[in-house]
TORLUMLO-450346 format. One line per field, with one value per atom (N, C-alpha, C, O): residue in one letter; atom name; x, y, z. Coordinates in Angstrom, 3 decimals, padded with zeros to 6 digits. Each point is the difference from the previous one (the first is absolute). Layout:
type = (a; ...)
atom = (CA; ...)
east = (X; ...)
north = (Y; ...)
up = (Z; ...)
END
This chain:
type = (m; m; m; m; w; w; w; w; n; n; n; n; k; k; k; k; l; l; l; l; g; g; g; g; t; t; t; t; g; g; g; g; l; l; l; l; y; y; y; y; g; g; g; g; v; v; v; v; a; a; a; a; v; v; v; v; a; a; a; a; r; r; r; r; p; p; p; p; c; c; c; c; a; a; a; a; s; s; s; s; s; s; s; s; l; l; l; l; s; s; s; s; r; r; r; r; a; a; a; a; r; r; r; r; r; r; r; r; r; r; r; r; l; l; l; l; g; g; g; g; s; s; s; s; a; a; a; a; p; p; p; p; l; l; l; l; h; h; h; h; r; r; r; r; l; l; l; l; f; f; f; f; e; e; e; e; i; i; i; i; l; l; l; l; a; a; a; a; g; g; g; g; p; p; p; p; v; v; v; v; a; a; a; a; t; t; t; t; r; r; r; r; a; a; a; a; q; q; q; q; t; t; t; t; g; g; g; g; s; s; s; s; f; f; f; f; y; y; y; y; r; r; r; r; g; g; g; g; l; l; l; l; r; r; r; r; v; v; v; v; v; v; v; v; a; a; a; a; v; v; v; v; d; d; d; d; g; g; g; g; t; t; t; t; t; t; t; t; l; l; l; l; s; s; s; s; i; i; i; i; p; p; p; p; d; d; d; d; e; e; e; e; e; e; e; e; k; k; k; k; v; v; v; v; t; t; t; t; w; w; w; w; h; h; h; h; f; f; f; f; p; p; p; p; k; k; k; k; h; h; h; h; g; g; g; g; g; g; g; g; p; p; p; p; v; v; v; v; l; l; l; l; e; e; e; e; f; f; f; f; g; g; g; g; y; y; y; y; p; p; p; p; l; l; l; l; l; l; l; l; r; r; r; r; l; l; l; l; v; v; v; v; a; a; a; a; l; l; l; l; v; v; v; v; e; e; e; e; c; c; c; c; g; g; g; g; t; t; t; t; r; r; r; r; a; a; a; a; l; l; l; l; i; i; i; i; g; g; g; g; a; a; a; a; a; a; a; a; f; f; f; f; d; d; d; d; p; p; p; p; d; d; d; d; t; t; t; t; t; t; t; t; g; g; g; g; e; e; e; e; l; l; l; l; g; g; g; g; y; y; y; y; a; a; a; a; r; r; r; r; r; r; r; r; l; l; l; l; l; l; l; l; d; d; d; d; q; q; q; q; l; l; l; l; d; d; d; d; a; a; a; a; s; s; s; s; m; m; m; m; v; v; v; v; l; l; l; l; l; l; l; l; p; p; p; p; t; t; t; t; p; p; p; p; t; t; t; t; t; t; t; t; t; t; t; t; h; h; h; h; s; s; s; s; t; t; t; t; s; s; s; s; s; s; s; s; t; t; t; t; r; r; r; r)
atom = (N; CA; C; O; N; CA; C; O; N; CA; C; O; N; CA; C; O; N; CA; C; O; N; CA; C; O; N; CA; C; O; N; CA; C; O; N; CA; C; O; N; CA; C; O; N; CA; C; O; N; CA; C; O; N; CA; C; O; N; CA; C; O; N; CA; C; O; N; CA; C; O; N; CA; C; O; N; CA; C; O; N; CA; C; O; N; CA; C; O; N; CA; C; O; N; CA; C; O; N; CA; C; O; N; CA; C; O; N; CA; C; O; N; CA; C; O; N; CA; C; O; N; CA; C; O; N; CA; C; O; N; CA; C; O; N; CA; C; O; N; CA; C; O; N; CA; C; O; N; CA; C; O; N; CA; C; O; N; CA; C; O; N; CA; C; O; N; CA; C; O; N; CA; C; O; N; CA; C; O; N; CA; C; O; N; CA; C; O; N; CA; C; O; N; CA; C; O; N; CA; C; O; N; CA; C; O; N; CA; C; O; N; CA; C; O; N; CA; C; O; N; CA; C; O; N; CA; C; O; N; CA; C; O; N; CA; C; O; N; CA; C; O; N; CA; C; O; N; CA; C; O; N; CA; C; O; N; CA; C; O; N; CA; C; O; N; CA; C; O; N; CA; C; O; N; CA; C; O; N; CA; C; O; N; CA; C; O; N; CA; C; O; N; CA; C; O; N; CA; C; O; N; CA; C; O; N; CA; C; O; N; CA; C; O; N; CA; C; O; N; CA; C; O; N; CA; C; O; N; CA; C; O; N; CA; C; O; N; CA; C; O; N; CA; C; O; N; CA; C; O; N; CA; C; O; N; CA; C; O; N; CA; C; O; N; CA; C; O; N; CA; C; O; N; CA; C; O; N; CA; C; O; N; CA; C; O; N; CA; C; O; N; CA; C; O; N; CA; C; O; N; CA; C; O; N; CA; C; O; N; CA; C; O; N; CA; C; O; N; CA; C; O; N; CA; C; O; N; CA; C; O; N; CA; C; O; N; CA; C; O; N; CA; C; O; N; CA; C; O; N; CA; C; O; N; CA; C; O; N; CA; C; O; N; CA; C; O; N; CA; C; O; N; CA; C; O; N; CA; C; O; N; CA; C; O; N; CA; C; O; N; CA; C; O; N; CA; C; O; N; CA; C; O; N; CA; C; O; N; CA; C; O; N; CA; C; O; N; CA; C; O; N; CA; C; O; N; CA; C; O; N; CA; C; O; N; CA; C; O; N; CA; C; O; N; CA; C; O; N; CA; C; O; N; CA; C; O; N; CA; C; O; N; CA; C; O; N; CA; C; O; N; CA; C; O; N; CA; C; O; N; CA; C; O; N; CA; C; O; N; CA; C; O; N; CA; C; O; N; CA; C; O; N; CA; C; O; N; CA; C; O; N; CA; C; O; N; CA; C; O; N; CA; C; O; N; CA; C; O; N; CA; C; O; N; CA; C; O; N; CA; C; O; N; CA; C; O; N; CA; C; O; N; CA; C; O; N; CA; C; O; N; CA; C; O; N; CA; C; O; N; CA; C; O; N; CA; C; O)
east = (045.871; -000.444; -000.723; -001.033; 001.360; -000.694; -001.511; -000.963; 000.781; -001.469; -000.904; -001.209; 001.946; -000.794; -000.353; -001.082; 001.951; -000.042; -001.111; -000.970; 001.187; -000.962; -001.388; -000.714; 000.243; -001.103; -001.215; -000.777; 000.713; -001.116; -000.027; -001.054; 002.202; -000.106; -000.233; 000.531; -001.237; -000.410; -000.702; -001.062; 001.741; -000.840; 000.678; -000.157; 001.014; 000.528; 001.381; 000.818; -000.507; 001.441; 000.695; -000.111; 001.032; 001.178; 001.424; 000.047; 000.907; 001.313; 000.380; -000.390; 001.117; 000.357; 001.428; 000.789; -000.297; 001.516; 000.530; -000.662; 002.107; 000.560; 000.232; -000.192; 000.620; 000.003; 001.547; 000.342; 000.481; 001.312; -000.437; 000.589; -001.498; -000.386; -000.604; 000.328; -001.295; -000.730; 000.683; -000.204; 001.368; 001.095; 000.737; 000.246; 000.091; 000.882; -000.754; 000.468; -001.813; -000.922; -000.096; 000.010; -000.108; -000.343; 001.225; -000.170; 001.477; 001.085; 000.111; 000.286; -000.498; -000.344; -000.781; 000.324; -001.325; -000.954; 000.318; -000.451; 001.227; 000.430; -001.152; -000.947; 001.250; -000.966; -001.298; -000.926; 001.006; -000.769; -001.680; -000.886; 000.692; -001.260; -000.440; -001.071; 001.807; -000.623; -000.057; -000.899; 001.778; -000.301; -001.258; -000.994; 000.968; -001.256; -001.259; -001.073; 001.076; -001.023; -000.694; -001.141; 002.503; -000.001; -000.550; -000.726; 000.888; -000.596; -001.467; -000.798; 000.229; -001.335; -000.540; -000.989; 001.300; -000.798; 000.376; -000.715; 001.504; 000.364; -001.140; -000.552; 000.223; -000.845; -000.927; 000.134; -000.906; -000.779; -001.203; -000.370; -000.269; -001.300; -001.356; -001.139; 001.529; -001.025; -001.210; 000.106; -001.176; -001.368; 000.011; 000.732; -001.650; -000.424; -000.441; 000.325; -001.090; -000.458; 000.912; -000.242; 001.600; 001.378; 000.208; -000.102; 000.354; 000.243; 001.481; 000.775; -000.442; 001.674; 000.387; 001.130; -001.869; 000.779; -000.210; 000.567; -001.557; -000.060; -000.283; -000.796; 001.371; -000.138; -000.499; 000.446; -001.387; -000.807; -000.035; 000.261; -000.563; 000.072; 001.290; 000.047; 001.062; 001.084; 000.462; -000.257; 001.073; 000.218; 001.438; 001.121; -001.546; 001.439; 001.108; -000.225; 001.297; 001.431; 001.266; 000.279; 000.448; 001.184; 001.198; -000.164; 001.452; 000.810; 000.989; 000.255; 000.055; 001.007; 000.829; -000.241; 001.498; 001.181; 000.518; -000.420; 001.322; 000.719; 001.031; 000.196; 000.568; 001.151; -000.158; -000.355; 000.840; 000.114; 001.081; 000.801; -000.134; 001.139; 000.038; -001.033; 001.928; -000.197; 001.250; 000.982; -001.086; 001.027; 001.477; 000.186; 000.680; 001.493; 000.697; 000.855; -001.123; 000.514; 000.758; -000.313; 001.243; 000.573; -000.736; 000.115; -001.352; -000.683; -001.163; -000.802; 000.763; -000.734; 000.798; -000.361; 001.486; 000.662; 000.805; 000.416; -000.258; 000.209; -000.775; 000.450; -001.743; -001.139; -000.182; -000.112; 000.053; -000.407; 001.110; 000.292; 000.332; 001.355; -000.088; -000.849; 001.646; 000.008; 000.582; 000.774; -001.264; 000.550; 001.456; 000.430; 000.348; 001.374; 000.646; -000.703; 001.777; 000.755; 001.540; 000.027; 000.983; 001.126; 000.477; 000.582; -000.661; 000.759; -000.709; 000.495; -001.950; -000.485; -001.522; -000.503; -000.143; -001.368; -000.820; 000.487; -001.804; -000.515; -001.594; -000.572; 000.031; -001.299; -000.762; 000.855; -001.937; -000.735; -000.008; 000.254; -000.510; -000.387; -001.629; -000.831; 000.626; -001.090; -000.883; 000.445; -001.717; -000.938; -000.751; -000.544; 000.393; -001.023; -001.161; 000.168; -001.166; -001.286; -001.011; -000.418; 000.022; -000.922; -001.438; -000.020; -001.250; -001.245; -001.075; -000.064; -000.797; -000.637; -001.438; -000.547; -000.054; -001.199; -001.269; 000.016; -001.128; -001.334; -000.522; -000.435; 000.547; -000.414; -001.460; -000.693; 000.258; -001.184; 000.086; -000.471; 001.065; 000.021; 001.061; 000.105; 001.188; 001.424; 000.307; 000.900; -001.539; 000.002; 001.383; 000.354; 000.372; 001.356; -000.328; -000.634; 001.091; -000.249; 001.276; 000.076; 000.887; 001.423; 001.145; -000.283; 001.305; 000.990; 001.410; 000.040; 001.115; 001.060; 000.973; -000.441; 001.727; 001.252; 001.091; 000.037; 001.142; 001.373; 000.647; -000.493; 001.881; 000.855; -000.428; -000.741; 001.125; -000.361; 001.080; 000.005; 000.724; 001.064; -000.789; 000.409; -001.462; -001.080; -000.767; 000.059; -000.953; -000.646; -001.715; -000.180; -000.576; -001.256; -000.505; -000.722; 001.117; -000.699; 000.751; -000.731; 001.632; 000.426; -000.853; -000.406; 000.090; -001.022; -001.330; -000.563; 000.162; -001.405; -000.080; -001.060; 002.089; -000.246; -000.435; -000.751; 001.334; -000.293; -001.430; -000.512; -000.303; -001.226; -000.964; -001.227; 001.791; -000.755; -001.288; -001.139; 002.017; -001.118; -001.074; -000.729; 000.553; -001.100; -001.058; -001.153; 001.404; -000.967; -000.737; 000.386; -001.750; -000.702; -001.044; 000.116; -000.831; -000.729; -001.105; -000.419; 000.006; -000.989; 000.564; -000.582; 002.021; 000.431; 000.569; 000.358; -000.138; 000.480; 001.417; -000.206; 001.367; 001.198; 000.204; 000.617; -000.950; 000.542; 001.099; 000.846; -000.538; 001.678; 000.484; -000.667; 002.192; 000.735; 000.252; 000.176; -000.186; 000.272; 001.507; 000.647; -000.236; 001.427; 000.319; -000.719; 001.758; 000.532; 000.906; 001.082; -001.694; 000.793; 000.539; -000.713; 002.090; 000.814; 000.124; 000.309; -000.712; 000.368; 000.950; 000.055; 000.673; 001.164; -000.033; 000.891; -002.356; -000.334; -000.398; -000.477; 000.544; -000.554; -000.906; 000.358; -001.688; -000.912; -000.013; -000.081; 000.160; 000.265; -001.438; -000.003)
north = (143.681; 000.630; 001.024; 000.368; 000.180; 001.094; -000.783; 000.764; -001.620; -000.545; 000.164; 000.228; -000.371; 000.175; 001.323; 000.284; 000.385; 001.676; 000.471; 000.684; -001.065; 000.624; -000.845; 000.313; -001.356; -000.689; 000.865; -000.337; 001.536; 000.901; 000.593; 000.576; -000.490; 001.016; -001.098; 000.183; -001.211; -000.744; 000.874; 000.584; -000.530; 000.743; 001.208; 000.550; -000.044; 001.309; -000.028; -000.661; 001.315; -000.037; 000.620; 001.186; -002.110; 000.516; -000.394; -001.171; 001.753; -000.441; -001.195; 000.086; -001.159; -001.101; 000.270; -000.013; 000.327; 000.048; -001.406; -001.015; 001.111; -001.714; 000.015; 000.887; -002.038; -000.528; 000.647; -000.154; 000.831; 000.194; 001.653; 000.653; -000.099; 001.384; 000.017; 000.793; -001.711; -000.210; -000.168; 000.631; -001.615; -000.180; 001.238; 000.425; 000.125; 001.635; 001.056; 000.761; -000.939; 001.004; -000.237; 000.986; -002.163; -000.759; 000.521; 000.714; -001.035; 000.353; 001.282; 000.189; 000.870; 001.501; 000.296; 000.642; -001.310; 000.283; -000.300; 000.690; -001.710; -000.504; -000.963; -000.511; 000.410; -000.701; 000.650; -000.668; 002.152; 000.791; -000.314; -000.093; -000.028; -000.399; -001.165; 000.009; -001.131; -001.189; -000.037; -000.638; 001.266; 000.261; 000.806; -000.510; 001.858; 000.443; -000.925; 000.230; -001.001; -000.836; -001.060; -000.069; -000.698; -000.672; 000.587; -000.752; 001.882; 000.827; 000.316; -000.370; 000.936; -000.229; -001.102; 000.067; -001.204; -001.243; -000.897; -000.998; 001.107; -000.955; 000.320; 001.100; -002.234; 000.411; -001.234; -001.019; 000.900; -000.941; 000.260; 001.128; -002.354; 000.004; -000.630; 000.462; -001.522; -000.908; 000.597; 000.995; -001.442; 000.278; -000.984; -000.956; 001.482; -000.562; -001.640; -000.871; 000.613; -001.453; -000.722; -001.184; 001.769; -000.893; -001.264; 000.126; -001.143; -000.969; -000.012; 000.037; -000.093; -000.295; 001.435; 000.170; 000.966; 001.025; 001.109; 001.070; -001.752; 000.510; -000.813; -000.939; 001.271; -001.013; 001.256; 001.134; -001.766; 000.837; 001.600; 000.812; -000.404; 001.317; 000.694; 001.172; -002.026; 000.489; -000.573; -001.146; 002.179; -000.348; -000.972; 000.324; -001.412; -001.106; 000.401; -000.028; 000.356; 000.238; -000.701; -000.251; -000.047; -000.604; 000.134; 000.150; -000.101; 000.551; -001.427; -001.042; 001.135; -000.895; 000.588; 001.081; -001.822; 000.311; -001.096; -001.156; 001.621; -000.682; 000.717; 001.182; -001.889; 000.552; -000.642; -001.099; 002.473; 000.151; -000.227; 000.383; -000.896; 000.257; 001.295; 000.251; 000.376; 001.148; 000.030; -000.703; 001.607; -000.196; 000.378; 000.673; -001.283; 000.040; 001.049; -000.351; 001.652; 001.352; 000.732; 000.024; 000.555; 001.214; 000.813; 000.308; 000.291; 000.911; -000.486; 000.806; -001.995; -000.572; -000.391; 000.393; -001.180; -000.867; 001.362; -000.267; 001.258; 000.949; 000.168; 000.284; -000.499; 000.088; -001.367; -000.258; -000.786; -001.237; -000.755; -000.125; -000.395; -000.791; -001.482; -000.726; 000.357; -001.584; -000.661; 000.548; -001.707; -000.703; -000.334; 000.171; -000.726; 000.091; -000.815; -000.345; -000.081; -000.644; 000.851; 000.939; -001.104; 000.587; 000.182; 001.075; -001.911; 000.312; 000.456; 000.716; -001.480; -000.204; 000.712; -000.235; 001.137; 000.079; -000.870; -000.527; 000.255; -000.993; 000.366; 000.730; -001.608; 000.342; 001.333; 000.791; -000.370; 000.957; 000.831; -000.533; 001.708; 000.801; 000.011; 000.096; -000.230; -000.037; 000.856; 000.827; -000.609; 001.109; -000.764; -000.961; 001.392; -000.363; 000.719; 001.205; -001.549; 000.522; -000.541; -001.152; 001.953; -000.128; 000.746; 001.157; -001.892; 000.431; 000.079; -000.964; 001.943; -000.343; -000.105; 001.001; -002.291; 000.106; -000.435; -000.368; 000.527; -000.163; -001.510; -000.387; -000.392; -001.170; -000.057; 001.010; -001.912; -000.579; 000.493; -000.684; 001.839; 000.706; -000.085; -000.237; 000.413; 000.062; 001.216; 000.078; 000.733; 001.819; 000.337; -000.335; 001.022; 000.521; 001.278; 000.918; -000.885; 001.464; 000.601; 001.226; -001.886; 000.850; -000.929; -001.195; 001.504; -000.833; 001.113; 001.219; -002.259; 000.658; -000.836; -001.128; 001.448; -000.672; 000.742; 001.228; -002.208; 000.567; -001.293; -001.127; 001.583; -001.289; -001.192; 000.316; -001.425; -001.076; -000.182; -001.021; 001.968; 000.407; -000.161; -000.676; 001.296; 000.124; -001.153; -000.721; 000.261; -001.221; 000.478; 001.092; -001.565; 000.182; 000.829; 000.991; -001.431; 000.844; 001.418; 000.835; -000.374; 001.217; 000.759; 001.126; -001.870; 000.737; 000.281; 001.095; -002.097; 000.043; 001.004; 000.532; -000.322; 001.175; 001.553; 000.872; -000.835; 001.113; -000.067; 001.005; -001.994; -000.076; 000.270; -000.057; 000.301; -000.051; 001.007; -000.126; 001.505; 001.191; -000.133; 000.963; -002.289; -000.387; -000.558; -000.085; -000.297; -000.536; 000.989; 001.168; -001.618; 000.927; -000.849; -001.223; 001.759; -000.651; -000.945; -000.956; 001.150; -000.900; -001.212; -000.780; 000.781; -001.399; -000.920; 000.507; -001.961; -000.879; -000.592; -000.357; 000.345; -000.283; -001.834; -000.405; -000.160; -001.404; -000.275; 000.440; -001.353; -000.170; -000.950; -000.923; 001.267; -000.577; -001.511; -000.134; -000.809; -001.512; -000.121; 000.295; -000.885; -000.409; -001.143; -000.994; 001.004; -001.258; -000.996; 000.359; -001.679; -000.748; -001.025; -000.737; 000.639; -001.253; -001.028; 000.133; -001.283; -001.344; -000.830; -000.481; 000.227; -000.913; -001.482; -000.745; 000.503; -001.497; -000.439; 000.910; -001.671; -000.478; -001.263; -001.045; 001.229; -000.707; -001.043; 000.500; -001.833; -000.682; -000.942; -000.725)
up = (097.961; 000.757; -000.651; 000.561; -001.647; -000.738; -000.274; 000.062; -000.238; -000.402; 001.357; 000.004; 001.010; 001.128; 000.551; 000.513; -000.645; -000.125; -001.060; 000.325; -001.437; -001.120; -000.113; -000.954; 001.820; 000.188; -000.468; -000.893; 001.637; -000.185; -001.033; -000.270; -000.698; -001.321; -001.140; -001.095; 001.305; -001.063; -001.168; 000.215; -001.499; -000.935; -000.322; -001.089; 002.116; -000.495; -000.408; 000.639; -001.633; -000.514; 000.773; 000.312; 000.121; 001.120; -000.555; -000.377; 000.267; -000.134; 001.011; 001.164; -001.569; 000.856; 000.240; -000.946; 002.497; -000.070; 000.038; 000.217; -000.488; 000.267; 001.555; 000.830; -000.729; 001.517; 000.515; 001.173; -002.085; 000.912; 000.186; 000.862; -001.588; 000.490; 001.220; 000.883; -000.753; 001.594; 000.853; 001.037; -001.132; 000.983; 000.381; 001.129; -002.429; 000.355; 000.901; 000.847; -001.287; 000.484; 001.368; 000.737; -000.225; 001.405; 000.721; 000.988; -001.430; 000.529; 000.460; 001.182; -002.057; 000.149; 001.484; 000.999; -001.310; 001.116; 001.315; 000.914; -000.697; 001.187; 000.652; -000.598; 001.862; 000.739; 000.700; 000.461; -000.452; 000.604; -000.426; 000.849; -002.136; -000.493; 000.580; 000.605; -000.705; 000.748; 001.283; 000.548; 000.117; 001.685; 000.101; 000.517; -001.022; 000.229; -000.550; 000.558; -001.337; -000.614; 001.395; 000.456; -000.070; 001.184; 001.181; 000.650; -000.220; 001.061; -000.434; 000.861; -001.926; -000.442; 000.206; 000.729; -001.148; -000.068; 001.255; 000.089; 000.722; 000.931; 001.113; 000.040; 000.926; 000.708; 000.598; -000.678; 001.623; 000.122; -000.858; -000.326; -000.048; -001.123; 000.810; -000.071; 000.778; 000.447; 000.513; 000.718; -000.976; 000.596; 001.495; 000.257; 000.458; 001.026; -000.226; 000.807; -001.995; -000.375; -000.466; -000.237; -000.020; -000.643; 001.044; 001.220; -001.775; 000.881; 000.128; -000.956; 002.210; 000.541; 000.152; 000.457; -000.760; 000.333; 001.293; 000.220; 000.482; 000.991; 001.449; -000.011; 001.065; 001.354; 001.121; 000.179; 000.366; 001.057; -000.374; 000.888; -002.117; -000.397; -000.381; -000.372; 000.497; -000.399; -001.323; -000.371; -000.420; -001.330; 000.113; 000.393; -000.815; 000.019; -001.138; -001.210; 001.737; -000.778; 000.379; 001.173; -002.147; -000.112; -000.437; -001.211; 001.457; -000.178; -001.069; 000.603; -001.643; -000.647; -000.739; -000.538; 000.398; -000.887; -000.991; -000.004; -000.782; -000.771; -000.584; 000.280; -001.176; -000.546; -001.685; -000.426; -000.304; -001.378; -000.449; 000.853; -001.928; -000.634; -001.037; -000.622; 000.474; -000.667; -000.832; 000.236; -001.278; -001.271; 000.756; 001.014; -001.792; 000.751; -000.750; -000.814; 000.992; -000.789; 000.911; 001.191; -001.613; 001.224; 000.634; 001.186; -002.383; 000.791; 000.970; 000.472; -000.234; 000.773; 001.179; 001.109; -001.252; 001.112; 000.833; 001.127; -001.486; 001.223; 001.205; 001.110; -001.447; 001.186; 000.314; 001.198; -002.105; 000.585; -000.544; -001.190; 002.269; -000.009; -000.319; 000.517; -001.280; -000.205; 001.368; 000.785; -000.694; 000.961; -000.445; -001.141; 002.314; 000.252; 000.842; 000.950; -000.958; 000.979; 000.033; -000.796; 001.440; 000.464; -001.329; -000.148; -001.027; -000.915; -001.556; -000.871; 000.895; -001.435; 000.450; 001.099; -002.124; -000.099; -000.740; -001.000; 001.364; -001.039; 000.160; 000.809; -002.012; 000.179; -000.557; -000.399; 000.268; -000.310; 001.253; 001.080; -001.166; 001.271; 000.137; -000.902; 002.374; 000.423; 000.279; 000.795; -001.148; 001.059; 000.552; -000.543; 002.003; 000.855; 000.101; 000.191; -000.257; -000.274; 001.029; -000.109; 001.094; 000.793; -000.193; -000.419; 000.755; -000.248; 001.034; 000.763; -000.597; 001.221; -000.668; -000.463; 000.433; -000.879; 000.933; 001.174; -002.071; 000.765; -000.257; -001.084; 002.235; -000.279; -000.725; 000.125; -000.742; -000.551; -001.543; -000.909; 000.708; -001.386; -000.437; -001.204; 002.098; -000.435; -000.701; -000.836; 001.126; -000.177; 000.603; 001.131; -001.998; 000.714; 000.776; -000.521; 001.807; 000.650; -000.064; 000.077; -000.201; 000.273; -000.396; -000.082; -000.128; -000.375; 000.118; -000.166; 000.542; 000.473; -001.005; -000.221; -000.466; -000.586; 000.086; 000.074; -000.087; -000.115; -000.184; -000.049; -000.055; 000.183; 001.090; 000.931; -001.034; 000.618; 001.343; 000.688; -000.495; 001.011; 001.337; 000.945; -000.964; 000.950; 000.071; -000.995; 002.160; -000.209; 000.151; 000.538; -000.815; -000.159; 001.424; -000.116; 001.325; 001.122; -000.125; 000.532; -000.910; -000.378; -000.816; 000.285; -001.490; -001.000; 000.666; -000.010; 000.534; 000.490; 001.121; 000.331; 000.175; 001.232; -000.991; 000.436; -001.624; -001.040; -000.123; -000.493; 000.836; -000.645; 001.208; -000.091; 001.013; 001.535; 000.004; 000.450; -001.359; 000.111; -000.979; -000.241; -000.444; -000.919; 001.020; -000.422; 001.685; 000.830; 000.293; -000.030; 000.406; 000.718; 001.280; 000.086; 000.598; 001.085; -000.703; 000.652; -001.759; -000.607; -000.697; -000.755; 001.225; -000.439; 000.903; 001.063; -001.215; 000.949; -001.071; -001.161; 001.690; -000.779; 000.210; 000.985; -001.569; 000.199; 000.099; -000.778; 001.902; 000.199; -000.958; -000.467; 000.121; -000.763; 000.697; 001.211; -002.020; 000.636; -000.286; -001.005; 002.344; -000.015; -000.639; 000.105; -000.791; -000.685; 000.995; 000.464; -000.204; 000.700; -000.791; -000.681; 000.740; -000.553; 001.235; 001.184; -002.042; 000.703; -000.293; -001.132; 001.895; 000.037; -000.349; -000.407; 000.722; -000.338; -001.452; -000.678; 000.305; -001.281; 000.027; 000.542; -001.231; 000.160; -001.419; -001.122; 001.305; -001.100; -000.405; -000.995)
END
């Protein structure tokens, strides 16, 4: 990480911190700087000439979600519970991430995340304020399950 941060300092003599120092500093700062950076950088970027980004003058956007395994640590599992049955917890805690993206560029416009105990639609509702009259939101395809098998 330090190599990326110090790229513009080529030729300047600077002290090189050890990796654990960077980790501790990041922990002290918390998530606020990354949250602010996301707020600054997130948003639509396509020009009218960009293929697949506009339909009849409206910016094409979509919502998609995923789940991510996160560390199985007490400081995490209080908010992101592990899956469990009546007797046993199992697996890693999961974080559900839902993003509003600009089609054509894949630029992030907004994101919502929390435990996977709420479905994608619940988090998608938190992104509605990111939409405006210049956008058309693609419908989410419904998943169909077939009971017949083809061989």
